[in-house]
VEXNU-531583 format. One record per residue (C-alpha): residue number from 0; x, y, z; residue in one letter. Coordinates in steps of 0.001 Angstrom, whole numbers. Each point is the difference from the previous one (the first is absolute). Layout:
n; u; v; w; res
NUM; X; Y; Z; A;
...
// end
This chain:
n; u; v; w; res
0; -25807; -28075; -103975; M;
1; 2076; 1836; -2535; A;
2; 2003; -1913; -2948; A;
3; 3513; 1157; -436; R;
4; 808; 1475; -3472; I;
5; 4396; 183; -421; Q;
6; 842; 2257; -2880; Q;
7; 3063; -1521; -2181; S;
8; 3337; 1373; 441; P;
9; 1258; 2947; -2058; Q;
10; 2081; -810; -3052; P;
11; 3535; 388; -204; G;
12; 1383; -1689; 2619; G;
13; -1358; 2162; 2658; G;
14; -658; -1324; 3170; K;
15; -3035; 1992; 1284; R;
16; -2897; -1866; 1173; K;
17; -3361; 677; -1640; G;
18; -2516; 864; 2452; K;
19; -2676; -2011; 1123; A;
20; -3395; 1098; -292; Q;
21; -2959; -1416; 1741; Y;
22; -3333; -855; -1091; V;
23; -3244; -1241; 1717; Q;
24; -150; -3728; -586; A;
25; -3621; 44; -679; K;
26; 314; 2231; -3004; R;
27; 3191; -1636; -1762; A;
28; -1951; -3679; 619; R;
29; -1745; -750; -2871; R;
30; -3723; -1541; 91; W;
31; -162; -3113; -2274; D;
32; -2801; -1691; 1871; G;
33; -2682; 1772; -2409; G;
34; -3217; 1493; 1737; G;
35; -379; 2359; 2835; P;
36; 2547; 616; 2564; R;
37; -2239; 826; 3026; Q;
38; -2892; -1259; 1531; L;
39; -3175; 2283; -2209; E;
40; -3830; -527; -452; P;
41; -678; -2935; -2814; G;
42; 2733; -2487; 1812; L;
43; -624; -3483; 1163; Q;
44; 1891; -1672; 2205; G;
45; 1525; -884; 3449; I;
46; 1244; 1875; 2933; L;
47; 2038; -1436; 2096; I;
48; 1262; 1057; 3588; T;
49; 3257; -633; 1417; C;
50; 2180; 618; 2839; N;
51; 2598; 2718; -1150; M;
52; 1753; -1875; -2848; N;
53; -1778; 643; -3156; E;
54; 2621; -1490; -2420; R;
55; -97; -3224; 1656; K;
56; -3797; 272; 79; C;
57; -165; 583; -3705; V;
58; 2570; -3037; -812; E;
59; -2591; -1985; 2565; E;
60; -2969; 1107; -2004; A;
61; 1426; -837; -3488; Y;
62; 941; -3520; 1245; S;
63; -3241; -635; 1852; L;
64; -2235; 1375; -2814; L;
65; 1741; -1498; -3123; N;
66; 10; -3481; 1963; E;
67; -3665; 67; 275; Y;
68; -515; 2048; -2919; G;
69; 1506; -2943; -2161; D;
70; -2048; -2389; 1552; D;
71; -3521; 1677; -697; M;
72; 747; 1772; -3057; Y;
73; 2700; -1775; -1729; G;
74; 3695; 1251; -568; P;
75; 181; 3288; -1168; E;
76; 928; 440; -3646; K;
77; 2585; 2583; -843; F;
78; 263; 1696; -3768; A;
79; 3003; -430; -1765; D;
80; 2413; 3005; 734; K;
81; 1116; -232; -3802; D;
82; -3769; -328; -1297; Q;
83; -1446; 3326; -1670; Q;
84; -3086; 1320; -526; P;
85; -1501; -1371; -3342; S;
86; 313; 2658; -2870; E;
87; -2289; 500; -2587; S;
88; 949; -1000; -3807; E;
89; 260; 2953; -1813; G;
90; 908; 3871; 1002; E;
91; -3661; 1877; 950; D;
92; -236; 2799; -1373; D;
93; -2798; 1099; 2091; D;
94; 1717; 1741; 3064; V;
95; -2589; -159; 2351; E;
96; -139; -4282; -470; A;
97; 3496; 22; 347; A;
98; -6; 2194; 3158; L;
99; -2513; -2272; 1320; K;
100; 1962; -3225; -891; K;
101; 3205; 1751; 1985; E;
102; -2090; 401; 2964; V;
103; -1519; -3408; -22; G;
104; 3837; -1078; -381; D;
105; 1201; 2033; 3086; I;
106; -2947; -1503; 2081; K;
107; 628; -3633; -1303; A;
108; 3862; 662; 1271; S;
109; -1118; 1056; 3416; T;
110; -2176; -3009; 582; E;
111; 2862; -2227; -911; M;
112; 1697; 1131; 2940; R;
113; -2715; -145; 2444; L;
114; 450; -2585; 2321; R;
115; -2760; -1920; 2014; R;
116; 1410; 1699; 3266; F;
117; 1428; 3388; 395; Q;
118; 908; 2017; 2968; S;
119; -973; 3222; 78; V;
120; 502; 3184; 2194; E;
121; -2705; -522; 2843; S;
122; 431; 3634; 1669; G;
123; 556; -1494; 3927; A;
124; 2669; -1052; 1774; N;
125; -40; -3877; 628; N;
126; -2547; -389; -2644; V;
127; 564; -1832; -3354; V;
128; -2580; -274; -2935; F;
129; 382; -2516; -2500; I;
130; -1677; 1038; -3430; R;
131; -1674; -3311; -1372; T;
132; -853; -340; -3752; L;
133; -2108; -2944; -1309; G;
134; -1224; -1523; 3278; I;
135; -2234; 348; 2968; E;
136; 1050; 1346; 2753; P;
137; -2009; -984; 2654; E;
138; -592; -3709; -1229; K;
139; 4181; -818; -252; L;
140; 361; 2221; 3624; V;
141; -3053; -2428; 1266; H;
142; 2000; -3391; -1411; H;
143; 3116; 1417; 1303; I;
144; -1383; 305; 3730; L;
145; -1938; -2907; -319; Q;
146; 2852; -2282; -769; D;
147; 2044; 1432; 2584; I;
148; -2811; -476; 2640; Y;
149; -279; -3491; -1185; K;
150; 3417; -1114; 131; T;
151; 1211; 2556; 2770; K;
152; 3113; 452; -1614; K;
153; 1944; 3308; 244; K;
154; 901; 1440; -3525; K;
155; 897; 4038; 854; T;
156; 2168; 1383; 2782; R;
157; -612; 3592; -367; V;
158; -3581; 145; -2235; I;
159; -3025; 1061; 2666; L;
160; -3012; -120; -1407; R;
161; -1085; -521; -3708; M;
162; -2706; 1716; -1337; L;
163; -1866; -108; -3026; P;
164; -1010; 3190; -1934; I;
165; -2777; -759; -2768; S;
166; -266; 3896; -544; G;
167; 1284; 3242; 195; T;
168; -1385; 3754; -269; C;
169; 871; 3298; 1098; K;
170; -302; 468; 4147; A;
171; -2818; 2617; 179; F;
172; -3496; -828; 1103; L;
173; -1966; 824; -3120; E;
174; 2551; -1915; -2396; D;
175; 14; -3239; 2760; M;
176; -4087; 13; -117; K;
177; -219; 90; -3987; K;
178; 2743; -2574; 231; Y;
179; -1502; -2467; 2743; A;
180; -3568; 273; -1324; E;
181; 1506; -2173; -3549; T;
182; 2533; -1793; 2138; F;
183; -1580; -1827; 2736; L;
184; -2679; -1231; -2223; E;
185; 1095; -3308; -739; P;
186; -331; -1000; 3756; W;
187; -2576; 1920; 1035; F;
188; -2888; 749; -2709; K;
189; -2653; -1774; 125; A;
190; -666; -3039; -317; P;
191; 3531; -64; 1176; N;
192; 133; 423; 4179; K;
193; 1977; -644; 3083; G;
194; 1408; 854; 2674; T;
195; 2884; 2877; 807; F;
196; 1928; 1878; 1548; Q;
197; 2093; 3251; -1237; I;
198; 3819; 497; 1149; V;
199; 1358; 3266; -306; Y;
200; 3640; 1575; -71; K;
201; 1490; 2914; -801; S;
202; 3686; 945; -624; R;
203; 1648; 3720; -719; N;
204; -3528; 1346; -609; N;
205; -1802; 2767; 2247; S;
206; -2886; 1032; -2314; H;
207; -1974; -3024; 301; M;
208; -2567; -908; 2717; N;
209; -155; -3349; 1322; R;
210; -3514; 168; 1225; E;
211; -1188; 1499; -2913; E;
212; 1606; -2554; -2196; V;
213; -1421; -2886; 1912; I;
214; -3595; 1468; -93; K;
215; 152; 662; -3432; E;
216; 1109; -3599; -1268; L;
217; -2274; -1694; 2750; A;
218; -2847; 1733; -2120; G;
219; 911; -1002; -2952; I;
220; 263; -3701; 976; V;
221; -3242; 409; 1511; G;
222; -1679; 1618; -2775; S;
223; 1000; -2793; -2471; L;
224; -1740; -2456; 1780; N;
225; -2016; 326; 3453; S;
226; 782; -3544; 990; E;
227; 4082; 1087; 379; N;
228; 224; -198; 3934; K;
229; 3456; 407; 1875; V;
230; 1593; -2903; 1917; D;
231; 3224; 1059; 2045; L;
232; 553; -3690; 842; T;
233; 266; -1651; -2627; N;
234; -1096; 1967; -3160; P;
235; -361; -1281; -3348; Q;
236; 1675; 3096; -1718; Y;
237; 2472; 2517; 1495; T;
238; -114; 3454; -1896; V;
239; 4052; 1161; 111; V;
240; 525; 3669; -411; V;
241; 3415; 1342; -45; E;
242; 1125; 3212; -829; I;
243; 3088; 1198; -849; I;
244; 647; 3657; -375; K;
245; -2348; 883; -2858; A;
246; -724; -3539; -1454; V;
247; -2787; -2431; 1998; C;
248; 274; -3420; -841; C;
249; -2657; -2428; 353; L;
250; -889; -3574; 681; S;
251; -2478; -2795; 804; V;
252; 1629; -3121; 1491; V;
253; -1061; -3089; 1699; K;
254; 964; -1939; 2942; D;
255; 1500; 3401; 1540; Y;
256; -450; -1083; 3625; M;
257; 954; -3792; -855; L;
258; 3164; 872; -1391; F;
259; 928; 2960; 2695; R;
260; -772; 2671; -1600; K;
261; 1982; -1388; -3023; Y;
262; 3140; 290; 2084; N;
263; 2539; -2534; -1126; L;
264; 1798; 130; 2965; Q;
265; -2840; -909; 2167; E;
266; -1650; -2548; -2218; V;
267; 2697; -2745; 490; V;
268; -434; -135; 3650; K;
269; -2208; -2825; 980; S;
270; -2731; 139; 2873; A;
271; 2303; -937; 2794; K;
272; 2147; 2934; -1123; D;
273; -2607; 2222; 339; L;
274; -1336; -1551; 3288; S;
275; 3444; 1105; 1523; Q;
276; -773; 3478; -476; L;
277; -1147; 2336; 2944; N;
278; -4122; 981; -550; P;
279; 951; 3286; -1611; K;
280; 2502; -1566; -2447; Q;
281; -2646; -2553; -612; A;
282; -2362; 2511; -505; A;
283; 1745; 1550; -2700; Q;
284; 478; -3002; -2151; T;
285; -3084; -1860; 614; G;
286; -3146; 206; -1551; N;
287; -1261; 3288; 915; G;
288; -2166; -448; 2745; K;
289; 1936; 1679; 2921; E;
290; 66; 3318; -2587; A;
291; -3767; -82; 41; K;
292; -410; -675; 3444; L;
293; 2225; 2922; 948; E;
294; -1598; 2390; -1995; S;
295; -3727; -1134; 850; G;
296; -184; 2765; 3028; D;
297; 1148; 2954; -2648; K;
298; -2674; -569; -2981; S;
299; -3119; 1310; -517; S;
300; -3060; -2038; -518; Q;
301; -3410; 1267; -1099; N;
302; -3463; -1645; 809; D;
303; -324; -3216; -2037; P;
304; -4008; 922; -215; A;
305; 1345; 3041; -1723; E;
306; 1469; -2519; -2896; G;
307; 2984; 2240; -1061; K;
308; 3689; -1461; -260; N;
309; 2002; 65; 3166; N;
310; 3676; 592; -614; Q;
311; 3184; 165; 2042; Q;
312; 3756; 816; -810; V;
313; 1838; -2586; 1427; V;
314; 3721; 580; 568; P;
315; 2014; -3037; -416; E;
316; 3733; -396; 1024; N;
317; 2436; -1915; -2480; S;
318; 2411; -2839; 836; E;
319; 2751; 858; -1487; E;
320; 3139; 2006; 1139; L;
321; 1569; 3001; -1588; G;
322; 1923; 2876; 561; P;
323; -2495; 2777; -1016; T;
324; -2586; 1928; 1614; G;
325; -3465; -798; 686; S;
326; -2525; -419; -3043; I;
327; -3727; -77; 324; S;
328; -1704; -3489; -1084; E;
329; -3791; 363; 168; T;
330; -2741; -2420; -572; Q;
331; -3637; 760; -380; V;
332; -3117; -1778; 1192; V;
333; -3214; 236; -2264; N;
334; -2461; -2347; 1708; E;
335; -3128; 1480; -1167; G;
336; -2646; -1175; -2784; V;
337; -898; 3020; -1742; A;
338; 2300; 1933; -2869; K;
339; 1698; 2676; 1605; P;
340; -1088; 3393; 355; K;
341; 1145; 3504; -17; P;
342; 81; 266; 3873; E;
343; 2280; -3148; -223; L;
344; 3173; 2633; 1195; A;
345; -1792; 452; 3433; S;
346; 51; -3385; 669; Q;
347; 3575; -373; -489; V;
348; 2049; 340; 3174; T;
349; 3305; 827; 485; E;
350; 2231; -2522; 1371; G;
351; 3278; 668; 1890; S;
352; 3072; 71; -2079; E;
353; 1502; -3338; 248; S;
354; 4015; 56; 284; N;
355; 1484; -2613; -2700; E;
356; 3549; -1114; -548; N;
357; -1592; -1503; -3568; D;
358; 1880; 1608; -2722; L;
// end
């Protein structure tokens, strides 16, 4: 949209109308929120998919997040608008010290404007990213879904999925490997261990290879602790990989299957509602057993006597309906007991691309 600017009429009583000028609305609008305007490496937040209406989605997200955020972390505290950064007494003759003080005052004033939740440009249609500050996204989103799952009370209309993003990095394989080695340690480094699955999605990105990303992440998890194993039925952890343009979003979540892949529309449905679905729909919203059985004949398995890792890539259909085209979502199975080896690549089979309506 363009913002119209009307010039004032010419002096002298003339009736000549000023020429209308049009400027881009995004350029005319002032950014007062503080912080980054778009999704970039180094952010934490919540990635939300919606069905067309992004503006309504942002409104629902703010309402829902503020409700549960106040419950977990207390009411958000705002700085007084008239409050100014404190000034030191007397004049400082040292120019360098005065410059540092001025820079510190600017940073302090910027932090005063930062909100607990702030929407930024995600870089993809029907996807909203809410930047968070001073909270743990995975704990907040899990608390929201746990409450909705228990009460079965529908609280949103346009929000589909709500995925916490605990870390972001550049969407290049070497950057992702370096970042994941440290990022995954709290969940998988010995003595910590657990069953896991990997879910991968890519939007507006063509240079990343799905199989390579899955192979490298599975190898990192296995190298942190050889007792980490994959379970598609009821994994303890789900490693979520969301790539948008040149940014990779990572998170490790719990109860991914129980909460219907973190879908707010599906988690409110009771078991009776799910039983009324046809078998194909039930497989999409169920616990993943059907997907594992359907792809069993496509996976390559090694001789158990060799002691090598058996891996398979399992395409997974999403339960959500949306207007965009297909997006691949992948899970990886790593059932071996030995640490990943260089020949891991030969053990990963190419799963057929699944047609997803998930945004």
